[in-house]
C-alpha positions in Angstrom: 0.0 0.0 0.0 1.3 3.4 -0.9 1.9 6.1 1.8 2.2 9.8 1.8 4.3 11.9 4.2 4.3 15.7 4.2 7.3 18.0 4.8 6.9 21.7 5.4 10.3 22.7 6.8 13.7 22.9 5.1 15.3 20.6 7.8 12.7 17.9 7.0 13.4 18.2 3.3 17.2 18.0 3.8 16.9 14.6 5.4 15.3 13.2 2.3 17.8 14.7 -0.3 19.7 11.5 -1.2 16.5 9.6 -2.0 15.0 12.6 -3.7 18.0 13.0 -5.9 17.9 9.3 -6.8 14.3 9.6 -7.7 15.0 12.6 -10.0 17.5 10.4 -11.9 14.9 7.8 -12.5 11.8 10.0 -13.3 9.5 9.6 -16.2 9.6 13.4 -16.8 12.5 15.4 -15.6 11.7 18.7 -14.0 14.7 20.5 -12.5 12.5 23.0 -10.7 11.2 20.3 -8.4 14.5 18.6 -7.8 16.2 19.2 -4.4 19.0 21.6 -5.6 16.4 24.1 -6.9 13.4 23.5 -4.7 15.4 23.7 -1.5 16.7 27.3 -2.3 13.1 28.2 -3.2 11.8 26.9 0.1 14.5 28.8 1.9 14.0 32.1 0.1 10.7 32.3 -1.7 8.1 30.4 0.4 7.7 33.0 3.2 4.0 33.8 3.6 3.0 30.7 1.5 1.5 27.5 2.9 3.8 25.1 1.0 3.9 21.4 1.7 6.0 18.8 -0.1 4.4 15.4 -0.5 6.7 12.4 -0.4 4.9 9.3 -1.9 6.2 5.8 -1.2 5.3 2.5 -2.7 4.3 -0.5 -0.6 7.9 -1.6 -0.3 8.8 1.9 1.1 10.5 3.1 -2.1 10.2 6.8 -2.9 8.0 7.0 -6.1 6.9 10.6 -6.1 7.6 14.2 -4.9 4.7 16.6 -5.3 5.1 20.3 -4.1 1.7 21.8 -3.2 0.6 25.2 -1.9 -2.7 25.7 0.1 -4.6 28.8 -0.6 -7.4 30.3 1.4 -9.0 31.6 -1.8 -8.3 33.3 -5.1 -10.2 35.5 -7.4 -11.0 32.5 -9.7 -11.6 30.0 -6.8 -13.4 31.6 -3.9 -12.8 28.7 -1.6 -9.8 27.0 0.1 -7.9 24.9 -2.5 -4.5 23.5 -3.4 -2.2 24.2 -6.4 1.0 22.8 -7.5 3.6 25.2 -6.0 4.9 27.5 -8.7 6.9 30.4 -7.5 8.1 33.1 -9.8 11.2 31.3 -11.0 9.5 27.9 -11.5 8.7 27.4 -15.2 7.3 23.9 -15.0 5.0 22.2 -12.5 5.1 18.5 -13.5 5.7 16.6 -10.3 8.7 14.1 -10.0 7.3 10.6 -10.4 9.4 7.4 -10.8 9.3 5.8 -14.2 6.7 3.1 -14.3 5.0 4.3 -11.0 3.0 7.3 -12.3 -0.4 5.6 -11.8 0.4 4.5 -8.3 1.8 7.9 -7.3 -1.2 9.8 -8.7 -3.6 7.4 -7.0 -1.8 8.2 -3.7 -2.1 11.9 -4.4 -5.8 11.5 -5.0 -6.2 9.7 -1.7 -4.3 12.4 0.1 -6.5 15.1 -1.4 -9.6 13.2 -0.4 -8.3 13.2 3.2 -7.4 16.8 3.2 -10.9 18.2 3.6 -12.5 20.9 1.6 -9.3 22.3 0.2 -8.6 18.9 -1.3 -11.6 19.1 -3.6 -9.8 21.5 -5.9 -6.2 21.2 -7.2 -4.9 23.8 -9.7 -2.3 22.5 -12.2 -0.7 25.8 -13.5 1.6 24.3 -16.2 2.6 20.7 -16.6 3.5 18.7 -19.7 0.4 17.8 -21.6 0.2 14.2 -22.7 3.1 13.2 -20.4 3.2 10.5 -17.8 1.7 12.6 -15.1 -1.0 14.0 -17.3 -2.0 10.6 -18.6 -2.1 9.1 -15.1 -4.4 11.9 -13.9 -6.8 11.5 -16.8 -6.9 7.8 -16.3 -7.5 8.0 -12.5 -10.3 10.7 -12.6 -13.3 8.4 -13.1 -12.6 5.9 -10.4 -11.7 8.7 -7.9 -14.9 10.8 -8.6 -12.9 13.7 -10.1 -12.7 15.4 -13.4 -9.9 17.4 -15.1 -10.8 20.7 -16.7 -8.4 22.4 -19.1 -8.2 26.1 -18.4 -5.4 27.1 -20.8 -2.0 26.2 -22.1 0.3 26.7 -25.1 3.0 25.1 -27.2 6.4 25.8 -25.7 9.5 26.0 -27.9 11.6 22.8 -27.3 14.5 21.0 -28.9 15.0 17.3 -29.3 18.7 16.6 -29.7 20.1 14.3 -32.4 21.3 16.4 -35.3 24.7 18.2 -35.2 24.3 21.9 -34.6 24.9 23.0 -38.2 22.5 20.5 -39.6 19.9 21.3 -37.0 20.0 25.0 -37.8 19.9 24.4 -41.5 16.8 22.2 -41.1 14.9 24.5 -38.7 16.0 28.1 -39.2 15.2 29.8 -42.5 18.2 30.8 -44.6 17.2 34.4 -44.5 17.1 34.4 -40.7 20.5 32.7 -40.5 22.0 35.2 -42.9 20.5 38.1 -40.8 22.1 36.7 -37.6 25.5 36.3 -39.3 25.3 39.8 -40.6 24.5 41.2 -37.1 27.3 39.2 -35.6 29.8 40.6 -38.1 28.6 44.1 -37.4 29.0 43.5 -33.7 32.6 42.4 -34.4 33.2 45.7 -36.1 32.8 47.4 -32.7 35.5 45.3 -31.0 36.5 41.8 -29.9 33.5 39.5 -29.5 33.9 36.4 -27.4 31.8 33.6 -25.8 32.7 32.7 -22.3 31.4 29.7 -20.4 31.2 29.5 -16.6 30.4 26.3 -14.8 32.9 25.9 -11.9 32.3 27.6 -8.6 35.1 30.0 -9.1 33.8 31.0 -12.5 30.3 31.4 -11.3 31.5 33.5 -8.4 33.0 35.9 -11.0 30.2 35.9 -13.6 27.0 35.6 -11.6 27.2 39.2 -10.2 27.7 40.4 -13.8 24.5 38.6 -14.8 22.6 40.3 -12.0 24.0 43.7 -13.0 23.2 43.1 -16.7 19.6 42.1 -16.0 19.0 44.9 -13.6 20.1 47.5 -16.2 17.3 46.5 -18.5 13.5 46.7 -18.5 13.2 44.2 -15.6 15.2 46.5 -13.4 13.0 49.4 -14.4 9.9 47.3 -13.6 11.3 46.2 -10.3 11.2 42.5 -11.4 14.9 41.8 -11.9 16.5 39.3 -9.6 18.7 42.0 -8.2 15.6 44.0 -7.1 15.0 41.7 -4.1 17.3 40.3 -1.5 15.4 37.0 -1.4 15.6 36.7 -5.1 19.3 37.2 -5.2 19.8 34.7 -2.4 17.8 32.2 -4.3 19.8 32.5 -7.5 23.1 32.4 -5.6 22.0 29.3 -3.8 20.8 27.6 -7.0 24.1 28.5 -8.7 26.2 27.2 -5.7 24.3 23.9 -5.3 24.0 23.1 -8.9 27.4 24.5 -9.9 29.2 22.2 -7.6 27.4 19.3 -9.1 28.1 20.4 -12.7 24.4 21.0 -13.4 24.5 24.7 -14.2 26.3 26.6 -16.9 26.4 30.4 -17.5 27.2 31.5 -21.0 28.3 35.1 -21.7 28.6 36.9 -25.0 31.2 39.6 -24.5 32.3 42.7 -26.4 35.8 43.9 -25.4 35.5 41.8 -22.3 32.2 43.2 -21.1 29.1 41.0 -21.1 26.3 42.2 -23.5 24.2 39.0 -23.2 24.2 36.1 -20.7 22.2 32.9 -20.4 21.9 30.5 -17.5 21.0 26.8 -18.1 20.2 24.0 -15.7 20.7 20.3 -16.3 18.6 17.4 -15.1 19.9 14.0 -16.3 19.8 14.3 -20.1 17.5 17.4 -20.1 18.5 21.0 -20.3 16.3 23.9 -19.1 17.0 27.4 -20.4 16.6 29.1 -17.0 17.4 32.8 -17.4 18.6 35.2 -20.0 19.6 38.9 -20.0 21.1 41.3 -22.5 22.3 44.9 -22.8 19.5 46.9 -24.5 22.1 49.4 -25.8 23.1 46.7 -28.4 19.5 45.6 -29.3 20.3 46.4 -33.0 22.6 43.4 -33.0 20.1 41.0 -31.3 22.5 40.0 -28.5 19.9 37.9 -26.7 19.3 35.8 -29.8 23.0 35.6 -30.4 23.7 34.1 -27.0 20.6 31.8 -27.3 22.1 30.6 -30.6 25.4 29.8 -28.7 23.4 27.9 -26.0 21.6 25.8 -28.7 24.8 25.0 -30.5 26.5 23.8 -27.3 23.7 21.6 -26.1 23.3 20.1 -29.5 27.0 19.3 -29.6 26.8 17.6 -26.2 26.1 13.8 -26.6 24.6 13.7 -23.1 21.8 16.0 -24.0 18.5 14.3 -24.9 16.2 17.4 -25.1 16.1 21.0 -24.0 13.2 23.1 -22.7 13.2 26.8 -23.6 11.2 27.6 -20.4 9.5 30.3 -22.5 6.3 32.0 -21.4 3.3 31.9 -23.7 3.9 35.3 -25.3 7.5 34.4 -26.3 6.4 31.0 -27.4 4.2 32.6 -30.1 7.1 34.7 -31.5 7.9 33.5 -35.0 11.7 34.4 -34.6 12.4 31.7 -32.0 15.3 29.4 -32.8 13.7 26.4 -31.0 12.1 24.3 -33.7 10.0 21.7 -31.8 7.1 22.3 -29.5 5.7 20.6 -26.5 2.3 21.2 -24.9 2.2 23.0 -21.6 -1.3 22.3 -20.1 -3.0 24.4 -17.5 -5.9 22.7 -15.8 -8.0 22.1 -12.7 -8.5 18.8 -10.9 -12.0 19.0 -9.4 -14.0 16.7 -7.1 -17.1 15.7 -9.0 -19.4 16.7 -6.2 -22.1 19.3 -6.3 -19.7 21.6 -4.4 -16.9 21.0 -6.9 -19.1 21.6 -9.9 -20.5 24.7 -8.3 -17.0 26.1 -7.8 -16.3 25.5 -11.5 -19.5 27.3 -12.5 -18.6 30.3 -10.3 -14.9 30.2 -11.1 -15.2 30.1 -15.0 -16.4 33.7 -15.3 -14.2 34.8 -12.4 -11.2 33.5 -14.3 -12.1 35.9 -17.1 -12.2 38.7 -14.6 -8.8 37.6 -13.2 -7.3 37.7 -16.7 -8.7 41.1 -17.4 -7.3 42.3 -14.0 -3.9 41.0 -14.9 -4.0 42.7 -18.3 -5.1 46.0 -16.6 -2.2 45.7 -14.1 0.3 45.3 -16.9 -0.6 48.7 -18.1 0.2 50.3 -14.8 3.6 51.9 -13.9 6.1 49.3 -12.7 6.3 51.1 -9.3 2.6 50.4 -8.8 2.5 46.8 -10.1 4.8 45.2 -7.6 3.1 46.4 -4.4 -0.3 45.4 -5.8 0.9 41.9 -6.6 2.4 41.6 -3.1 -0.9 42.8 -1.6 -2.9 40.3 -3.6 -0.6 37.4 -2.6 -0.8 38.3 1.0 -4.6 38.5 0.9 -5.0 35.1 -0.9 -2.7 33.4 1.6 
């Protein structure tokens, strides 16, 4: 019989790291954001004020088969009742839980049982962005009927993605139009007319200690700094990135790539590794050089490196829906990111959906209205909303 234990404190999580890391190496769907060396820094720095609980699911022989990070909410504009969601903080770009290969059905059944025992809040679980059609998604779909629940899709998009296999040159020839490749070469040559252009990689702790502060400075000088959403804008955010870099750098799971002009970075990208998968975590560029497409240039370097690495199976762009729709992306393949709600098929659950559907439209309109406000106003309003939701 499967069992579920719940951890809410960092010291509890630390005790399970060896097993947790072993599970992540044998998962059906890699997700670096729910692995210990990213989730632990998030718990330390970004969970304050949030009711986060990490579910550890074990098989009948006491083997760890699932890690599911959840957040309990008192209410939200779209769901005016206590409920759970997969925990997705602002630097988490995928919310697929870590389930052992071959055990997705058993782990999901245990999750359903835990939700049933969790009272009213367990009748509604938000899934804010997992891989559609993947092992977790299929297991949830298959388990709904026998567990008196239904899965309602609320949104989603096709995210830029790369499946490794072709050498870099052949991949780009097959996926990027010749006109686009010619344009990028021309801009790179024009950039070279300004001085010495180089690509610098940082992966050791000493290299990251040197280059990570430069990344923070570069991002903060751009529009994110003006909007107050750069990592450098918040002490907790800086501490999170520094801890992620330290814990993953020492395990050779993080690489920072910099495109420099006369020794100064004009574009930088941070990638995280999980087994054979690569996640394009963060990117920043100097807007003074926008005419030369420095962000795309460094993205091109990232793609060429991961395609040349025989240990890479696939790479996730971690792109948001607005970027995913851009025709200029270099990432040729797509994978579905599904947004959904797992709802108890009771009168109460169906009533919540009936109420929540129009409220979700209001929530979307509110978010659109907020994007039009000055950056100095947006951030405190978001903080206030998060504090009220609980």
